[in-house]
C-alpha positions as CSV (number, residue, x, y, z in Angstrom):
1,X,110.6,65.2,105.6
2,X,113.6,66.4,107.6
3,X,116.0,64.7,105.3
4,X,114.4,66.2,102.2
5,X,114.6,69.6,103.9
6,X,118.3,69.1,104.7
7,X,119.1,68.1,101.1
8,X,117.3,71.2,99.8
9,X,119.2,73.5,102.3
10,X,122.5,72.0,101.0
11,X,121.9,73.6,97.6
12,X,123.0,77.2,97.9
13,X,120.3,78.9,95.9
14,X,121.3,82.4,96.8
15,X,119.4,85.2,95.1
16,X,120.8,87.5,93.9
17,X,122.5,86.3,91.8
18,X,120.2,83.2,91.4
19,X,122.8,80.5,91.9
20,X,122.4,76.7,91.6
21,X,118.8,76.8,90.3
22,X,119.4,73.9,88.0
23,X,120.7,71.7,90.9
24,X,117.7,72.6,93.0
25,X,115.2,71.9,90.3
26,X,116.8,68.4,89.7
27,X,116.6,67.7,93.4
28,X,113.0,68.9,93.7
29,X,112.0,66.7,90.7
30,X,113.3,63.7,92.5
31,X,111.4,64.6,95.7
32,X,108.1,65.0,93.7
33,X,108.6,61.7,91.9
34,X,109.3,60.0,95.2
35,X,105.8,61.2,96.2
36,X,104.2,59.7,93.2
37,X,103.9,63.0,91.2
38,X,104.9,63.9,87.7
39,X,106.6,67.3,87.6
40,X,107.0,69.5,84.6
41,X,109.3,72.4,84.0
42,X,108.2,75.8,82.9
43,X,111.4,77.9,82.6
44,X,112.9,77.8,86.0
45,X,109.6,76.9,87.6
46,X,108.3,73.4,88.5
47,X,104.7,72.4,88.4
48,X,102.9,69.2,89.5
49,X,99.3,68.3,90.0
50,X,97.3,65.7,92.0
51,X,93.6,65.0,91.3
52,X,91.5,65.8,88.3
53,X,89.1,68.5,87.1
54,X,89.5,72.2,86.8
55,X,89.0,73.5,90.3
56,X,92.5,73.9,91.7
57,X,94.0,74.6,95.1
58,X,97.5,75.9,94.7
59,X,100.4,75.3,97.0
60,X,103.1,77.7,95.9
61,X,106.5,78.3,97.3
62,X,110.0,79.6,96.4
63,X,113.3,77.8,96.4
64,X,115.6,80.8,96.3
65,X,117.2,82.1,99.5
66,X,118.7,85.5,100.5
67,X,122.5,85.9,99.9
68,X,125.4,86.4,102.3
69,X,125.0,83.2,104.2
70,X,127.5,82.7,107.1
71,X,130.1,80.0,106.9
72,X,128.6,76.5,107.2
73,X,125.0,77.7,106.9
74,X,124.3,75.4,103.9
75,X,125.3,72.4,106.0
76,X,121.9,71.8,107.6
77,X,122.2,70.6,111.2
78,X,119.6,69.2,113.7
79,X,120.2,70.6,117.2
80,X,117.6,69.4,119.7
81,X,114.2,70.1,118.3
82,X,115.3,72.5,115.6
83,X,116.8,72.3,112.1
84,X,119.4,75.0,111.4
85,X,120.5,76.3,108.0
86,X,120.0,79.0,105.4
87,X,116.5,78.6,103.9
88,X,115.4,76.3,106.7
89,X,112.7,78.8,107.8
90,X,112.3,80.8,104.5
91,X,111.2,78.5,103.0
92,X,112.7,75.1,102.1
93,X,111.0,73.4,105.0
94,X,107.7,74.9,103.7
95,X,108.3,73.4,100.3
96,X,108.7,70.0,101.9
97,X,105.5,70.6,104.0
98,X,103.4,71.4,100.9
99,X,104.8,68.5,98.9
100,X,104.2,66.0,101.6
101,X,100.7,67.3,102.1
102,X,100.0,66.2,98.6
103,X,101.7,62.9,99.4
104,X,99.4,62.4,102.4
105,X,96.3,63.1,100.2
106,X,97.5,60.5,97.7
107,X,98.3,57.8,100.3
108,X,95.1,58.4,102.2
109,X,93.1,58.1,99.0
110,X,91.3,61.3,99.8
111,X,88.6,62.0,97.2
112,X,88.9,65.5,95.7
113,X,86.5,67.4,93.6
114,X,89.3,69.1,91.7
115,X,93.1,69.0,92.0
116,X,96.0,70.4,94.1
117,X,98.7,72.2,92.1
118,X,102.2,72.4,93.4
119,X,104.1,75.5,92.1
120,X,107.8,75.8,92.9
121,X,109.4,79.0,91.8
122,X,112.6,81.0,92.0
123,X,113.3,84.7,92.4
124,X,110.8,85.5,95.1
125,X,113.5,87.5,96.9
126,X,113.9,89.7,93.8
127,X,110.2,90.2,92.9
128,X,109.8,87.1,90.8
129,X,111.1,87.8,87.2
130,X,111.9,84.1,86.6
131,X,109.2,82.8,89.0
132,X,105.7,83.9,89.7
133,X,105.9,87.0,87.4
134,X,107.1,84.7,84.6
135,X,104.2,82.3,85.1
136,X,101.8,85.2,85.1
137,X,103.2,86.6,81.8
138,X,103.0,83.1,80.3
139,X,99.3,82.7,81.3
140,X,100.1,79.8,83.6
141,X,99.6,81.4,87.0
142,X,96.5,80.5,88.9
143,X,94.6,78.7,86.1
144,X,91.1,77.7,87.5
145,X,92.3,78.6,91.0
146,X,89.9,78.5,93.9
147,X,92.5,79.1,96.6
148,X,96.3,79.6,97.0
149,X,98.5,79.0,100.0
150,X,102.2,79.7,100.4
151,X,104.4,78.4,103.3
152,X,106.1,81.7,104.2
153,X,107.6,81.8,107.7
154,X,104.5,83.2,109.5
155,X,105.4,82.1,113.0
156,X,102.1,80.5,113.7
157,X,99.7,83.1,112.3
158,X,98.0,83.4,108.9
159,X,98.9,86.4,106.7
160,X,95.8,87.2,104.7
161,X,97.2,90.5,103.4
162,X,100.5,92.2,102.6
163,X,101.8,95.6,101.9
164,X,102.9,96.8,98.4
165,X,106.5,97.9,97.8
166,X,108.1,100.7,95.8
167,X,111.8,100.5,96.2
168,X,114.0,103.1,94.5
169,X,117.7,104.1,94.2
170,X,118.1,107.9,93.7
171,X,121.3,109.4,92.3
172,X,122.2,113.1,92.3
173,X,125.1,114.3,90.1
174,X,127.3,117.3,90.8
175,X,130.9,118.0,89.9
176,X,134.0,116.7,91.7
177,X,136.8,119.0,92.8
178,X,139.6,119.1,95.4
179,X,138.4,120.6,98.7
180,X,140.8,123.5,98.3
181,X,139.1,124.3,95.0
182,X,135.5,123.5,96.1
183,X,134.3,126.7,94.3
184,X,135.0,124.8,91.1
185,X,132.8,121.8,92.1
186,X,129.1,121.1,92.7
187,X,128.4,119.2,95.9
188,X,126.1,116.3,95.1
189,X,125.7,115.5,98.8
190,X,124.4,118.9,99.7
191,X,122.0,118.7,96.8
192,X,120.9,115.3,98.1
193,X,120.0,116.9,101.5
194,X,117.6,119.2,99.7
195,X,115.9,116.2,98.2
196,X,115.9,114.3,101.5
197,X,114.2,117.2,103.2
198,X,111.3,117.1,100.8
199,X,111.0,113.4,101.3
200,X,111.0,113.8,105.1
201,X,108.0,116.0,104.8
202,X,106.3,113.4,102.7
203,X,107.3,110.7,105.2
204,X,105.8,112.6,108.1
205,X,102.4,112.8,106.3
206,X,102.5,109.2,105.0
207,X,103.3,107.6,108.3
208,X,100.2,109.1,110.0
209,X,98.1,106.6,108.0
210,X,97.4,103.1,109.3
211,X,95.8,99.9,108.0
212,X,92.5,98.4,109.2
213,X,94.1,94.9,108.9
214,X,95.1,93.4,112.1
215,X,98.9,93.5,112.9
216,X,100.7,93.8,116.2
217,X,102.1,95.9,117.7
218,X,99.9,98.9,116.9
219,X,102.9,100.9,115.7
220,X,103.3,98.3,112.8
221,X,99.9,99.4,111.4
222,X,101.4,102.7,110.1
223,X,102.3,103.1,106.4
224,X,106.1,103.2,105.8
225,X,108.5,105.4,103.9
226,X,112.1,104.5,104.8
227,X,115.0,106.6,103.6
228,X,118.7,105.7,103.3
229,X,118.7,101.9,103.6
230,X,121.8,102.3,101.4
231,X,123.8,105.5,100.9
232,X,126.9,106.3,98.9
233,X,128.7,109.6,98.2
234,X,132.0,110.9,96.9
235,X,135.4,109.4,96.4
236,X,137.5,110.7,99.3
237,X,137.2,112.9,102.4
238,X,139.0,115.8,100.7
239,X,137.1,115.8,97.5
240,X,133.8,117.6,96.7
241,X,131.4,114.7,96.0
242,X,130.5,114.5,92.4
243,X,127.7,111.9,93.0
244,X,125.5,110.9,95.8
245,X,123.0,108.1,95.9
246,X,120.5,106.7,98.4
247,X,117.6,104.3,98.5
248,X,114.0,104.7,99.3
249,X,111.7,101.9,100.4
250,X,108.0,102.8,100.4
251,X,105.7,100.1,101.8
252,X,102.1,100.7,100.9
253,X,99.2,99.5,103.0
254,X,96.4,97.7,101.2
255,X,94.0,100.6,101.6
256,X,96.3,103.0,99.8
257,X,96.5,103.7,96.0
258,X,99.8,102.4,94.9
259,X,99.9,104.2,91.6
260,X,99.2,107.5,93.3
261,X,101.8,106.9,96.0
262,X,104.4,106.2,93.3
263,X,103.6,109.4,91.5
264,X,103.9,111.4,94.7
265,X,107.4,109.9,95.3
266,X,108.5,110.6,91.7
267,X,107.2,114.2,91.9
268,X,109.5,114.8,95.0
269,X,112.4,113.3,93.0
270,X,112.3,115.6,90.1
271,X,115.7,116.5,88.8
272,X,117.3,113.3,90.0
273,X,118.1,109.9,88.4
274,X,115.7,107.2,89.7
275,X,116.2,103.5,89.4
276,X,113.3,101.2,90.4
277,X,114.8,98.3,92.4
278,X,111.5,96.6,93.3
279,X,107.8,97.1,92.7
280,X,104.9,95.0,93.8
281,X,101.3,95.7,94.7
282,X,99.6,95.2,98.0
283,X,97.0,92.5,98.3
284,X,94.4,91.1,100.7
285,X,92.0,88.2,101.0
286,X,88.9,87.9,103.2
287,X,89.6,85.8,106.2
288,X,85.9,84.7,106.2
289,X,86.1,83.3,102.6
290,X,85.7,79.5,102.3
291,X,89.5,79.2,101.8
292,X,90.2,81.3,104.9
293,X,87.8,79.3,107.0
294,X,89.2,76.0,105.8
295,X,92.7,77.0,106.7
296,X,91.7,78.3,110.1
297,X,89.7,75.1,110.8
298,X,92.7,72.9,109.8
299,X,95.0,74.8,112.1
300,X,92.7,74.5,115.0
301,X,92.3,70.7,114.4
302,X,96.0,70.1,114.2
303,X,97.3,72.5,116.8
304,X,94.3,72.7,119.2
305,X,94.1,76.5,119.2
306,X,92.3,79.1,117.1
307,X,94.0,80.6,114.1
308,X,94.9,84.3,113.9
309,X,94.8,86.4,110.8
310,X,97.2,89.4,110.4
311,X,98.8,91.6,107.8
312,X,102.3,90.6,106.7
313,X,104.8,93.4,107.3
314,X,106.4,92.8,103.9
315,X,105.7,91.8,100.3
316,X,104.1,88.5,99.5
317,X,103.6,86.5,96.3
318,X,100.0,86.0,97.3
319,X,99.5,89.3,95.5
320,X,99.7,87.6,92.1
321,X,96.8,85.4,93.0
322,X,94.6,87.8,94.9
323,X,94.9,90.2,91.9
324,X,93.1,87.5,89.9
325,X,90.3,87.2,92.6
326,X,91.8,84.0,94.0
327,X,91.8,83.9,97.9
328,X,95.4,83.7,98.9
329,X,97.0,83.1,102.3
330,X,100.4,82.6,103.7
331,X,101.0,80.0,106.5
332,X,104.2,78.1,107.0
333,X,106.4,76.2,109.5
334,X,109.1,78.9,109.8
335,X,109.7,81.9,112.0
336,X,110.0,85.4,110.5
337,X,112.1,86.4,113.5
338,X,115.0,84.2,112.5
339,X,114.6,84.1,108.7
340,X,117.5,85.6,106.7
341,X,119.7,85.6,109.8
342,X,122.9,83.8,110.7
343,X,121.1,81.4,113.0
344,X,118.1,80.7,110.8
345,X,116.2,77.6,112.0
346,X,112.8,75.8,111.8
347,X,111.2,73.8,114.6
348,X,111.1,70.2,113.5
349,X,107.5,69.6,114.7
350,X,106.3,72.5,112.6
351,X,107.3,70.8,109.3
352,X,104.9,67.9,109.9
353,X,102.2,70.0,111.4
354,X,102.2,72.3,108.4
355,X,102.0,69.3,106.0
356,X,98.9,68.1,107.9
357,X,97.3,71.5,107.9
358,X,97.8,71.9,104.2
359,X,96.4,68.4,103.5
360,X,93.3,69.0,105.6
361,X,92.8,72.5,104.1
362,X,92.8,71.2,100.5
363,X,90.5,68.3,101.5
364,X,88.0,70.7,103.0
365,X,88.0,73.0,100.0
366,X,87.9,70.3,97.3
367,X,85.7,67.8,99.2
368,X,83.7,69.9,101.6
369,X,81.2,67.1,102.3
């Protein structure tokens, strides 16, 4: 399992731009075949099934990783009890865990009333246009699904809900001029300040709200409107800025109405140019559903401690499944605290533990007796 993870890390599937997808798909096909499965491609996605019948438990994960890796980060290295490398935590170790969970079910001869579906997708880091969103548009996502699990780096907890996202880039246009002739220009930066003030008033109102889903610390329960993640203005210090742009990242709690929150944002941005960078709905699943109980029981059996359910602070692909009424949960071997960073790693023991948890969960759901 560690060697399979190392080989996957060595393929630099940075997204954007979506590099080396073909190389990664070829490698994943080999790993699946080594586990006795017959993969099939759907665009840039890879599907494989074990078992028979319609009732399907989906294990779904993404093989793309965030860009701007540090030097040598695609050369996976075991140091002590951890495996380091870009994608080790988010989520190439998780892909291996879910694949080997199916291998365990096969080799143990576990009888299933239904099947387990492995879904390997790209583009999760950019909202899924060639991944889960593509499968959804093709009518292939979640067919006959009774549960879905994704091995995101949850750090030992279960994410049974996630926030929605509305990410925008706003551009204000003015007229450039030399500073000595500023009366001939129109200052786009100053116009931007007027827009930002309106948004700050909205931010103050939005961030008084909080979710009923469990998440720690308490400050993390509040809804989010972040301004200025990226900002750009003007051409030089002595030139009236002819353009000014900045980003807005609105994270919507599951209890909020996403369409209404989007309209409120756009109303405050009247008279500006708006580009939608990312948009995804919030979602949530009942921790007391059969799928939630099965996952929690498997975690307690393998790790010897009760499972905890919390809200994910970001956006999850579980939303595609929960929108179809399929209970969907995130649980993986990685750690959110180190994911995307220059020292990303995964504890080696977590890879095997996660595989065991996924295998037991599928067995409980598809063969509850």
